[in-house]
C-alpha positions in Angstrom: 186.9 192.8 184.7 188.8 190.7 181.2 186.5 188.5 180.8 183.6 192.0 180.6 186.6 193.2 178.2 184.5 191.6 175.1 181.8 191.5 174.8 181.8 195.1 176.0 183.7 196.0 172.7 181.2 194.0 170.5 178.4 195.5 172.1 180.3 198.7 171.5 181.5 197.5 167.5 177.8 196.9 166.9 176.5 200.2 168.5 178.9 202.1 166.3 178.4 200.2 163.2 174.5 200.8 163.3 175.0 204.5 164.4 177.0 204.9 160.9 174.1 202.6 158.9 171.3 205.3 160.2 173.4 208.5 159.6 174.4 207.3 156.1 170.7 205.9 155.4 169.7 209.4 157.0 171.8 211.4 154.4 171.1 209.8 151.6 167.3 210.4 152.4 167.9 214.2 152.5 169.7 213.7 149.3 167.2 212.4 147.4 164.6 214.6 148.6 167.1 217.5 147.8 167.4 215.9 144.2 163.5 215.6 143.9 163.4 219.3 144.5 165.7 220.3 142.3 163.7 217.8 139.7 160.4 219.2 140.5 161.2 223.2 140.6 162.2 222.5 136.5 159.2 223.7 134.1 158.9 220.7 132.5 158.1 219.1 135.8 156.0 221.7 136.8 154.1 221.4 133.2 154.0 218.3 133.8 152.2 217.9 137.0 149.9 220.8 135.2 149.2 217.8 132.4 148.0 215.0 134.7 146.5 217.6 136.8 144.0 218.9 133.4 144.1 214.4 132.5 142.6 213.6 136.4 140.6 216.4 135.9 138.8 214.8 132.8 138.2 211.7 134.6 136.7 213.6 137.7 134.4 215.6 135.8 133.3 212.4 132.8 129.5 213.1 133.7 129.6 217.0 132.9 131.8 216.2 130.3 128.7 213.8 128.9 126.1 216.0 129.1 128.6 218.1 127.1 129.1 215.9 124.5 125.3 215.0 124.4 124.5 218.6 124.0 127.0 218.9 121.4 126.9 215.7 119.3 123.1 214.9 120.1 123.4 210.9 120.9 125.1 209.8 124.1 128.1 208.9 125.9 128.3 205.3 125.9 127.8 204.4 129.5 130.9 202.0 129.9 133.6 205.2 128.4 132.0 206.9 130.7 132.4 204.3 133.8 135.9 203.7 132.5 137.0 206.8 132.0 135.9 208.3 135.6 138.4 205.2 137.1 141.6 206.5 135.2 143.4 208.7 137.1 146.6 209.0 137.0 149.6 209.2 139.0 153.2 209.9 138.5 155.8 207.9 139.7 159.5 209.2 140.3 162.9 207.0 141.0 165.9 208.4 141.2 169.3 207.1 140.1 172.5 207.9 142.0 175.1 208.3 139.2 178.1 209.3 140.5 180.2 212.3 140.9 176.7 214.1 142.4 174.6 213.6 139.6 171.2 212.3 139.8 168.6 211.1 137.1 165.1 211.9 138.3 162.9 209.4 136.1 159.2 210.6 135.6 156.4 208.1 134.8 152.9 207.3 134.5 151.1 204.9 136.9 147.8 204.2 135.6 145.0 201.3 136.5 145.3 198.4 134.0 142.0 198.7 133.1 143.0 202.1 131.7 145.8 201.3 129.7 145.8 201.0 125.8 148.3 200.1 123.4 149.2 203.9 122.9 149.6 204.3 126.7 153.3 206.1 127.6 155.0 205.0 130.8 158.0 206.7 130.6 157.4 210.3 131.0 160.0 212.5 132.0 163.8 212.5 132.5 165.5 215.2 134.5 169.4 215.2 135.2 170.5 216.9 138.3 174.2 218.0 139.0 173.9 218.6 142.9 177.7 219.7 142.8 177.0 222.6 140.5 172.5 222.6 140.3 172.2 222.7 137.2 169.2 220.2 136.0 168.6 219.3 132.2 165.0 218.0 131.5 164.0 215.8 128.5 160.7 214.6 127.5 160.8 210.9 126.7 158.5 208.2 124.4 158.8 210.9 121.8 156.7 213.4 123.8 157.5 216.7 121.8 155.2 219.9 123.5 154.0 223.0 121.6 153.7 226.2 122.9 150.5 225.6 122.1 150.1 222.3 124.1 151.2 223.6 127.3 148.5 226.8 126.7 145.7 224.8 126.2 147.0 222.9 129.0 147.3 225.7 131.7 143.6 227.6 130.0 141.8 224.0 131.1 143.2 224.0 135.0 141.1 227.9 134.7 137.7 226.6 134.9 136.5 226.7 138.8 134.2 223.9 138.5 133.2 220.4 136.0 130.9 222.7 134.2 133.1 225.1 133.2 135.9 222.2 132.3 133.2 220.5 130.4 132.7 223.8 128.4 135.8 224.6 127.7 137.0 221.3 126.9 134.3 220.8 123.7 135.5 224.1 122.9 138.6 223.4 122.6 139.5 219.4 122.8 138.8 216.8 120.9 135.2 216.9 120.6 135.8 219.9 117.9 
């Protein structure tokens, strides 16, 4: 019996250590999900989501926009520009950092294909501090981004047209073509 006791104790210790590691990892994943849910519900994060949708819609509707551009300016949009723009779909990355004492920082970054980046491309977009003890969040735009109410209104209005034709019509009367 004694010769089996040491291996049994070693196996039990190994199982206990594995169980603690798995439990702590699951707690960490649940905590991160909770932090992201709180950060994603801030008005800034919700607006960032709409802004990315609007920018991606530009890429998805580039053919209709090119037609509207031709109708407005009387010239064709360069084919290379239209083709490149159509590939420039944006995603948002989120990085959660534990600052201690129930405080977390969620950094929102723009992910863009390399061919679509320029010297004006911003990568850091938004930082949200989440206090899981008090459930208070604080959001702050990064990289000098300032959002005016007219920018918010314009972005929200750009999402209303149901199809690309409607979107192209909207941006040619309210966007940078004008």
